[in-house]
N, C-alpha and C positions, 0 to 999 in steps of 0.2 A: 301078332299084335291084339291087345285084349281091350276093346271097346264097349262101354257102358252108355245102352241105347234106350232114351228115358222117353217117355209119351203120355201123356192124359188123351186116351180117344174119349170121342166124341160120339150123342146118340146116334148120330146118321153118320157112318163114312163117307168120307169124303179124300179130296186130292192129297191133304197132308198126314193121312192114314196111310194112303197108297205107296207115297214116296217114304214113311218110315220102314214100312214092310219090304218095299224094293231093297232099301240103301240095308237093311240087315242081310238077305238074301246075298247081294252084292258081293258083300265083306267076307260072309261065309263063304262064298263059292271063290274067293280071292286067297283061302287058308287062313282069315282071320277070326277069333273067337268072340262073339257077341253076346252082352250078358242083357237081355229087355228088361226095362223096370216099369211096369205101365201099371195105368188103373184106366177106368173105363166108366165115362157120365152114369152110362145104363145103370149103375149099383143106386144112384139116386131115387131112382123108383122105386126099391125096395124099403128104402130108409125107414126106420119106425121115428117115434117121436122124439128121442135122445141124439140121435145122427142128425136129423130135423134143425135139434135148438143149436146146436154147436157147428152146422154146416158154414154159417157164416165167419166164426172166427176162423173154423180149418182152412179157409178157401182164401185167407190172408195169411196164416204161415199156419200148414199142418206140423205137427209136432210127429203125428204116424208116419208122413213122409221122411222127415229130416231124421229120424232114429233108424228108421228101416232102410233108408240107404246110408248111413252110416255102418249099420251093420254088414250090409252088401258088400260095399264098400272096402272094410277088413276082410272080407271071406274074400271074393274074388280078384282084390287088387288090379282095379283097371289101368290103363294106360293112359286112356281119356274118355270123356265122357261127350257124348253127343245128345242134345238133348230138342226134342222138337216142340212140343206143348207142354206146359205145367197146370194151365187154368182147368176148371176150376178146384181140383180134387188134389191133386200133386203141390199146387202150389209152389211159391217162390220157393219157400225152404229148403227146394232142392238145391239151389244155388251156395247157400248157407251151409248146406251139408257136404257138397262137392269141395267148397272151397277149405273146411275143415280137415277136412281127408287130404286136401293137396292134389286135389283130380284138373287136370287141364279142363276147362268146358267152352264146346262148341254150340252155338243155339243156331239150330236153322230157324230162319224167318219166312213164314209161310202166310202172313198174315201184318195187318197191322195193331194186333193187340197192344203192344206194348206202348205205344201212341193214343190209342184211341181204345176206348172201354169194347165197344163191338167188333172191333177189328177190322171194321171195312171203311172207316173214315166217310159213311154215311148217313145222314140224319133223315129219316122221314122220305125217302127216296132223292134226295141231294147229297151232292158232296160234300163235307164236312169236316174239316181240319181246326176245329176251336181248340182240344184237346192237347193237339200233338207239342207242345211245348210244357206241359205238364199239371197245367189246372184240367184234372178232369170231371169238377163237379159240373162242368157245361152239361156233360152227359146224365147227370143224373134232374136235372130240371126236364131236359127233352123228352128224358125215358128213352135215351138212345138202343138199350139193350132188351130187345123183346117187348119194347114199350110198356117195361115196368121199372117203375121207381125202385123198387125194391133191386132187383137184379142188377140196374143201373149201377144205385149203389156201391154194391158188392166190388164190380169192378173197376170202379171210379177209384174207391178207397184202395184195394190192393194194390193197384199199377200207379195210382198217385203216392202212394204211402212208401210202397219200396222204390218209388225214383227217388225220393225225398231223401231216403235211407242209404240211399248209392247201391241197394242189392244187386242193381243189374250192371254194376261196375264191376263184379265181381265173374261177368264171362270173359273170359279172353278174347272171341273170335265169332262173331257172328255171319252167319251166311246168308246172304240173299239172294233169290233167285234171277233178278235184273237189274239193271243201273238204277231203273223207275226209282225200287225200294233203296237200294240205298242212298238214294240221294234224297229221298224223305228223312232217312233217318238221319242224316248230316244235314239236312234245314233244321228239323228238330232240336239239333246238338243233344241227341240222345247218347251219343260215345264217339271217340275218336276214329273220325273215316278211317284211318290204318287198321282197328280193329273188323273192318265189314270189309270182306272178301264177298264176290258175286261167283256163283257158280248154279246153272240151271237145272231144269228139270230134266228125266232125259228118256229113254226107251230101251226096253232091255233086247239085248242082241239075241236071235236071230230077230231082225226086222219083218214085220208082215207083209203079205204080196201085196204093192199096189194095184189098185186098177185105174189106169188113165182114161178110156173109153166108158162112161157111165151108162146104164142101160137104159132101151126106152121110156120105162116106168119109172125113171130116176126122182126125189124129192130133195126139200130141202129139208135138211136136220137140224134138230136142236137135241143136245144130250145135255142133261145136268138136274142139280138141282131145281125144283119149281118154285123161287120164292121171289119176293120182290127185287131184289138189287141184281139177280139175274136181267130182269129186262126184257122177259117174254113176252110181254105185253106191247112193247115196241115192236119184235118181230111179227107178232100179230096181225099190226098192222099194218104193217111194211107189205104182207103177201097177201092181205085184204083186196087189193085192186087189181090182180096181177091173175088173169084169164088161165085158167087150168092146171094153174100148179099148186103140186101138195106139200104141204108140211106135215111132217113127223113130228111129235115131240115124246121125245123119251126121260123118262126121270118121274118123282115124287117128290111132292115138297106141299109146304103149306099154301102155296098161292094155288093149287091145281082146282079147286073148285073154282074158285073164283075167274080163272083161265077160260074153265070148261064154259062158264055163264058169258062170260065175253065172246066168246066165239060163238055160242048161242045167238046171241043179241046181235052180232054183225052178220047172222044167216051165210057160216064159212061153211060148205059142205066138205072141202077137202084140205079139213085140218083134222089130225088123227094123233090122239093122245094113247101113246104106246105104253104107257108106264114102267116101271122099273125093269130093263132088259138086264140077262146074263155076261159076263165078262167074254163068252163066246160067243155068243151076239152080237154085242158091242161091235166089233169088228166088221160085220157084213153090213150091219147098221150104217156104217161110217163108210164103207166101202162102196158102197150102191147109192149113194148119195150124190146130189148135183154137185152140192155145196152143204157146208153146215155152218152156222152161222152162231157167234158168239156177242149177244146184242146185251151185255153187262151195264149197268148202271151205276158201279161201285169200281174202284180200283183193286182189279184183280192182279194178284201179284204174279203169278205163271199158270195157268191153265195146262193141266197135261193131255187136255182135249187137242189144244192146239196139234200139239207134238204127233198125236195119234193120228190126225187126218190128215195131215203133210206125208207120214209114213205110208200111208192106204191111197195117196195117190185124189185126196179129196181136197179141193181148193177149201179154204175157211175167210170167211167174211168177219171181220171182229170189230167192237166199237175203239174209237179214240183215247179211250180211258185208262188209267195206270199202264201196264206191261204191257198191254197187248202189242202195241205200234211199236215197242222193243222186241218182239218177236216176229210178228208178219208185217214186214216190208211191204208196201202198198204198191200193187201194182206189180211184184218182183216175184213173192210168195204166196201172195194172198191179198186181199182186199180189207183195208181201213174207212169204217165211216163214221159221220158226226153225231155221236149217240147221243144229241136232243134232237134229233131229226129223222122221226121214220121214211120221210121222204126220201133222203138221202140214202138210208141204207134199200128202199125199194127202187131206187137207180143204179145200187148196186148189183144188186139179184138181177136186175133186167140184163143188163151189162154183161154179165157171167154168161146167161141164158144165149145172149144172142152173139156171143164171142167165144166158140166151143175151142178153135186152134188155142186162143190165149189162155183160156183157162186152163189147155190140156199144158201149155208152157209154164205155166204157175204151179201147177201141181207139179211137175216135174222138177223146178227149183225147189219147191216145198220137200219134196223127198232128198234132194240134194243139201238141203240145208239139215237133217235129221243126220245123214250120213256123215257131215262135216262134223258137226257141232254139239248134236244131243244124244249119244248112245252112252250105254251103260261103261264102255272103256274108257272115254274120253271124263265121262265125271266119275271114274273109279280115280283116275290116276291125278284129278287134281284135287280130290277131296283128301286121298291118302298125303299127298302134298300140304296139305294145311291141318293135317294131324301132325305129320313129323316137325314140321316147323313149329307148333306147339309144343310139343315131347322134348325138342332141343331146345326151347328156350328155358324150359320149367329145369332139363337137367344142370341148363349153366347159371 
């Protein structure tokens, strides 16, 4: 099978790009031919005056992407296209190009960009679903995207216009990571529910070795982007009153300075900022933690971090928002807390510290969850079934 993999990468690589790269490798390992077609947002930093001037219209419909893609399709003749992200450089013109050349389209859904211009269903620290039915102008006056009227207008126009024009109706199949995301798209009447498949993230085989008995100098871990929607301030408040507990925060982002200042104001001596860590160091960082906390204030789609923690035998505590409770089953393979209450998170951490046997059992169940549901082998079989169904429909 020949698959065209399409992705607009972000300035800071995240989980979406990790899945894109993992899928390519997974398909290649199975003997398929994968043709990547990508753009990178880091290009924007090098734009001259002319490119900046045409950035807005190109983000709505990129003629370059449209014609480049059509030429590539005529040269390679792919059987199917798997699209990950098209905003802003590729633009929704990708769907028009694919439809014009008769290529079946699979769209991976890793955020809520089709329903919300900032992709998070979050406005000024609060969950917000105002735009999900198509009136994206709410995002403009609320400056939802990076607190910028202009950038919010860009995404609001692009998403709102193409939704009204029916551009997204050209997509043959959407793949969401959990039922939560599928339900949000169904609620918004974005597409027919039978066109939405649920296929979770996964880890490559062989899985890393787990460590169920944690070292004496264990710590609470956070790994990820340091930004407001990730709720790290809630985690810091939760551990502030726990004597002798170390919190290690790995990653970087726009909130780092503010979070470090918060730690100083609270006079917390056992909160460490580790900065970005390598892929190799990541596994030891997670493996040696007493637990990892995912304190998100927004609707997370499917944090790969949950699977990584479960794989290495580390219990996960997650907020009750978005898809997190669909992956972490409370008191079974992890813990869920009320995102609006730092005290509830604190109590869950204390319970874990006071219940080492129960924590170990949860960690073992987490590992079992991965082995049964979230390996590359399971994912590949389900993904290929989706491809084959669409190709057969196209042939008929």
